[in-house]
C-alpha positions in Angstrom: 0.0 0.0 0.0 1.5 3.4 -1.0 2.3 5.8 1.9 0.2 8.4 0.2 -2.8 6.2 0.6 -2.1 5.7 4.3 -1.7 9.4 4.8 -5.0 10.1 3.0 -6.7 7.6 5.2 -5.3 9.0 8.5 -4.5 12.7 7.8 -6.5 14.0 4.9 -6.4 17.7 4.4 -9.1 19.6 2.6 -7.9 21.4 -0.6 -4.5 19.6 -0.5 -3.1 16.5 -2.2 -0.2 14.2 -1.3 1.6 14.4 -4.6 4.5 11.9 -4.1 6.8 10.4 -1.5 10.5 10.3 -2.3 13.7 9.7 -0.4 15.7 12.9 0.4 19.0 13.6 -1.3 20.9 12.1 1.6 18.7 9.0 1.5 17.9 9.1 5.2 14.5 10.8 5.2 11.2 10.5 3.5 9.8 13.6 1.9 6.1 13.8 1.3 5.5 16.5 -1.3 2.2 18.3 -1.0 0.4 20.5 -3.5 -2.8 22.4 -3.4 -5.8 21.2 -5.3 -6.7 22.9 -8.6 -8.9 26.0 -8.2 -8.5 25.9 -4.4 -8.0 29.2 -2.7 -5.4 29.8 0.0 -6.5 30.8 3.5 -5.1 33.9 5.2 -3.0 33.0 8.2 -4.3 36.2 10.0 -8.0 36.1 9.6 -8.5 32.6 8.3 -10.5 33.8 5.4 -9.9 32.6 1.8 -8.4 34.9 -0.7 -6.8 35.0 -4.2 -3.2 33.8 -4.7 -0.7 36.6 -4.9 2.4 34.5 -5.6 4.5 31.6 -4.3 7.5 31.6 -2.0 10.7 30.9 -3.8 11.7 27.8 -1.9 9.9 24.8 -0.4 9.2 24.6 3.3 9.8 21.4 5.3 7.5 20.4 8.2 8.7 17.4 10.4 6.1 14.7 10.7 5.8 11.6 12.9 8.5 9.0 12.0 7.5 6.0 10.1 9.3 2.6 10.6 12.1 4.5 12.3 12.6 6.8 9.3 12.2 10.6 9.7 9.3 12.0 7.6 9.0 15.6 6.3 6.1 17.3 4.6 7.4 19.4 1.7 5.3 22.3 0.5 5.8 25.6 -1.4 3.8 28.2 0.5 1.5 30.6 -1.3 0.9 34.2 -0.4 -2.6 35.5 -0.1 -3.8 39.0 -1.2 -6.3 39.1 1.6 -9.2 41.5 1.0 -10.2 41.4 4.7 -6.7 42.3 6.1 -5.9 44.5 3.0 -2.3 43.1 2.9 -0.4 40.2 1.4 0.3 37.4 3.9 1.5 33.8 3.8 -1.3 31.2 3.7 -2.4 29.1 6.6 -1.8 25.3 6.2 -3.9 22.8 8.2 -0.9 20.6 9.2 1.0 23.4 11.0 0.8 27.0 12.2 3.0 30.0 12.2 6.6 29.5 11.4 6.9 26.2 13.2 8.9 23.6 11.3 7.0 20.8 12.9 3.5 19.6 12.1 0.8 19.8 14.7 0.5 16.0 14.7 4.2 15.6 15.5 4.0 18.1 18.3 1.2 16.2 19.9 3.2 13.0 19.4 6.3 14.5 21.2 4.1 16.0 24.0 2.5 12.7 24.8 5.9 10.9 24.9 7.1 13.7 27.2 4.6 12.5 29.8 6.5 9.2 30.0 10.1 10.3 29.6 12.1 13.3 30.4 12.2 16.0 27.7 15.9 15.3 27.0 15.2 11.6 26.6 12.4 12.3 24.2 14.7 14.5 22.2 17.4 11.9 22.1 15.1 9.0 21.1 13.4 10.9 18.3 16.6 12.7 17.1 15.3 16.2 17.7 16.2 19.0 20.1 15.2 19.8 23.6 13.7 23.1 22.5 11.5 21.2 20.0 10.2 19.0 22.7 9.6 21.9 25.0 7.7 23.9 22.4 5.6 20.8 21.7 4.7 20.4 25.3 4.1 24.1 25.6 1.7 24.0 22.6 -0.2 21.0 24.1 -0.5 22.8 27.5 -1.7 26.1 26.0 -4.3 24.2 23.8 -5.5 22.3 26.8 -5.8 25.4 29.1 -7.8 27.2 26.4 -10.2 24.3 26.0 -10.4 23.2 29.6 -13.5 23.9 31.7 -13.7 24.1 35.5 -17.3 23.1 35.7 -18.5 20.8 38.5 -15.5 21.6 40.8 -16.7 21.1 44.3 -13.6 20.4 46.4 -10.3 22.2 46.3 -6.9 21.4 47.9 -4.4 24.3 48.3 -0.8 23.8 49.2 2.7 25.0 48.3 6.0 23.4 47.4 9.6 24.7 47.3 11.0 24.5 43.8 14.3 26.3 44.2 16.7 27.1 47.0 16.3 30.4 48.8 12.6 29.9 49.8 11.2 30.0 46.3 7.7 28.5 46.4 4.9 27.6 44.1 1.2 27.9 45.1 -0.7 24.9 43.8 -4.5 24.5 43.7 -5.9 21.0 43.0 -9.4 19.7 42.3 -9.8 16.8 44.7 -13.4 15.6 43.9 -14.1 11.9 44.0 -13.4 10.6 40.5 -11.8 13.9 39.3 -8.4 14.8 40.9 -6.0 17.1 39.0 -4.0 20.3 39.1 -6.1 23.4 38.3 -3.7 26.3 38.9 -0.2 27.2 39.9 1.5 30.5 40.6 4.9 31.6 41.8 5.3 32.4 45.5 2.8 31.6 48.3 1.3 35.1 48.6 -2.2 36.4 48.8 -1.9 37.8 45.3 -1.0 34.4 43.9 -4.2 32.8 45.3 -6.3 35.8 44.4 -5.3 35.2 40.8 -6.8 31.7 40.9 -10.2 33.0 42.2 -10.1 35.8 39.6 -10.1 33.0 36.9 -13.3 31.5 38.3 -16.7 32.7 37.4 -19.0 33.7 40.3 -21.2 30.7 39.8 -18.2 28.4 40.0 -17.1 29.9 43.3 -20.6 29.5 44.6 -20.5 25.8 43.7 -17.5 25.2 45.9 -18.4 23.1 49.0 -15.0 22.2 50.6 -11.6 23.7 50.6 -8.6 21.9 52.3 -5.4 23.7 53.2 -2.7 24.0 55.8 -2.5 26.8 58.4 -0.6 29.3 56.2 -2.2 32.6 57.1 -2.2 34.0 53.6 -4.3 31.1 52.3 -6.7 31.3 55.2 -7.4 35.0 54.7 -7.9 34.7 50.9 -10.3 31.7 51.2 -12.2 33.5 53.9 -12.6 36.6 51.6 -13.2 34.9 48.3 -15.0 31.6 49.1 -16.5 32.2 52.6 -19.5 30.0 51.9 -17.3 26.9 51.4 -16.4 24.7 54.3 -12.7 25.4 54.9 -11.0 22.4 56.5 -7.6 22.1 58.2 -6.8 18.6 57.4 -5.6 15.9 59.7 -2.4 15.4 57.6 -1.2 18.9 58.2 -2.1 19.0 61.9 -0.3 15.7 62.6 2.6 16.9 60.6 3.0 19.9 62.8 2.7 17.7 65.9 5.3 15.3 64.6 7.7 18.2 63.9 7.2 19.5 67.4 7.9 16.0 69.0 11.0 15.7 66.8 12.2 19.2 67.9 11.8 18.2 71.6 13.7 15.0 70.9 16.6 16.8 69.2 16.9 19.4 71.9 16.8 16.8 74.7 19.3 14.5 72.9 21.8 17.4 72.7 21.3 18.2 76.4 21.8 14.5 77.4 25.0 14.3 75.4 26.3 17.6 76.8 25.6 16.5 80.4 27.2 13.2 79.9 24.1 11.0 80.3 23.5 7.8 78.4 22.4 8.6 74.8 19.1 6.9 75.0 17.5 9.1 72.4 20.0 8.5 69.6 18.5 6.7 66.6 15.0 6.9 68.0 13.5 9.4 65.6 11.3 7.0 63.7 10.3 5.0 66.8 8.6 8.2 67.9 7.2 9.5 64.7 5.8 6.3 63.1 2.4 5.1 64.1 2.6 2.1 66.5 1.1 -0.3 64.1 3.8 0.5 61.5 6.8 -0.1 63.8 9.1 -2.9 63.1 9.8 -5.5 65.9 13.1 -3.8 66.7 11.5 -0.3 66.8 8.7 -1.6 69.1 11.2 -2.9 71.6 13.2 0.3 71.5 10.0 2.4 72.0 9.0 0.2 75.0 12.4 0.7 76.6 12.3 4.5 75.9 8.9 4.8 77.6 10.4 3.6 80.9 12.4 6.9 81.2 11.1 10.1 82.6 12.0 12.3 79.6 10.5 15.4 78.0 10.5 13.6 74.7 8.3 10.8 76.2 5.8 13.4 77.5 5.7 15.1 74.1 5.1 11.7 72.4 2.3 10.9 74.9 0.6 14.2 74.2 0.8 13.6 70.4 -0.6 10.1 70.8 -3.4 11.4 73.0 -4.4 13.9 70.4 -5.1 11.0 67.9 -8.3 10.5 69.8 -9.5 13.9 68.4 -10.1 12.3 65.0 -12.2 9.5 66.4 -15.1 11.7 67.5 -18.2 11.8 65.3 -19.6 15.0 66.8 -18.0 18.4 66.3 -19.3 19.5 69.7 -17.6 16.6 71.6 -14.5 17.0 69.5 -14.3 20.6 70.4 -14.5 19.8 74.1 -11.7 17.3 73.8 -9.6 19.9 71.8 -10.0 22.5 74.5 -9.0 20.1 77.3 -6.0 18.9 75.3 -4.8 22.4 74.5 -5.1 23.4 78.2 -3.0 20.4 79.3 -0.4 21.0 76.5 0.0 24.7 77.5 0.9 23.5 81.0 3.4 21.0 79.7 6.5 23.3 79.6 7.3 22.0 76.2 7.7 25.1 74.0 7.4 23.3 70.6 4.2 21.5 71.7 2.8 24.7 73.2 3.4 26.6 69.9 1.3 24.0 68.1 -1.4 24.0 70.8 -1.7 27.8 70.5 -2.1 27.5 66.7 -4.8 24.8 67.1 -6.7 27.0 69.6 -6.5 29.9 67.1 -7.8 27.8 64.2 -10.4 25.8 66.3 -13.4 26.5 64.0 -11.5 25.3 60.9 -10.4 22.2 62.7 -13.9 21.3 63.7 -15.0 21.7 60.0 -13.3 18.4 59.5 -16.2 16.8 61.3 -18.7 18.8 59.4 -17.3 17.4 56.2 -17.6 14.0 58.0 -13.9 13.3 57.4 -14.6 12.7 53.7 -11.7 14.9 52.5 -8.0 14.4 53.1 -5.0 16.4 52.1 -3.2 13.1 51.5 -4.4 13.5 47.9 -2.8 16.9 47.8 0.5 15.6 49.3 0.4 12.8 46.7 0.2 15.4 43.9 3.0 17.4 45.5 5.1 14.2 45.5 4.4 13.8 41.7 5.3 17.5 41.2 8.7 17.0 43.0 9.3 13.9 41.0 8.7 15.9 37.8 11.2 18.4 38.8 13.7 15.8 39.9 13.4 13.9 36.7 14.5 17.0 34.8 17.3 17.8 37.4 15.5 21.0 37.9 14.1 23.6 35.5 16.0 26.8 34.9 13.0 29.0 34.2 9.7 29.3 36.0 7.9 29.1 32.6 9.4 25.6 31.8 8.5 24.4 35.3 4.9 25.7 34.9 4.5 24.0 31.5 5.9 20.7 32.9 3.6 20.6 35.9 0.5 21.5 34.0 1.4 18.8 31.4 2.0 16.1 34.0 -0.7 16.9 36.6 -3.5 18.9 35.1 -5.1 16.2 32.9 -5.8 18.8 30.2 -8.1 17.9 27.3 -6.6 16.9 23.9 -8.2 17.1 20.4 -9.8 14.1 18.7 -7.4 12.5 16.3 -8.2 10.3 13.3 -5.3 8.1 14.4 -3.0 8.2 17.4 0.7 7.2 17.0 1.2 6.8 20.8 
């Protein structure tokens, strides 16, 4: 079967004909020569309206297409210029297999963009014998197309968080949709400021904001204030994951401080190599860690008291009523503020301040978890690590949208991937 027949079956373009397929002069590439149909009128690349032919460009233009049988394929076409009556100027025609001055076909860009979800951009460039810039521009094209055609309808639950993407406290604000059956990245912005999150809500229509029922975030004050201002009707939840993370950090800080003091005073280093014995849930401990923890609990240490307070707080999540959970929280905070453990007291004070948001977890019946958000954050960090870091914020933004946003794609007659 001739290659022209296959191309006509899979990628037929109105008003154009596949004339012939030949080997290039070097004999390493296939050149598919294309010509316009007789009496067809070129389309203006500016206004997309047909117009009369003014003249032809002097040389053929080559557009890289999807490789066939491991052989590079190029579309070869001599562009016409249009004397456009609408634009009142002479412009180069628009061709359906490409746009602008790109030297790659649209099909090939989608092909590279989809492979870039599986491999790093550099690996895609090496495998398909192209450049990193070509792969980047292909992914950028796919992301822009997806964002333009994406809709944020039926978004009910949001997860808001931040990740560090560069040394020197350089952060990204990330907003995820965490609805059951539909979890994806919706928006990202540089820095974790109020302005960054305001830009997300500026992109939403008023009726979309009204549809929001739940918003999950950590205790970062900038996020709390913006959510209160822009989506006050939604139930704002401080998730269990973030709360327990703060408590674990406080327990670990008490352990480190006490371990240094014991070593300085010449006592037995009983706290050395006990970090994970104290931070892991008891059911996840190994046999050796369980024995170590049991021995540690026999000592009268500040670290042991901090661990017991943390474990006692786990009961908070077992309540079914927000009222009873609130009574337990008040009692736990009072005991912790008298514990003379500064790291735990700092967390207790924060929990007292954000008491209403904590109790919202019960009003949502514990159905939402920031574990989904942390999972996406892990994928975002893996994306950055796979590229050994991105030099520009633009490249990072394109990569994260491409990997996590589940953006729509056009319908193809045939998919090569």
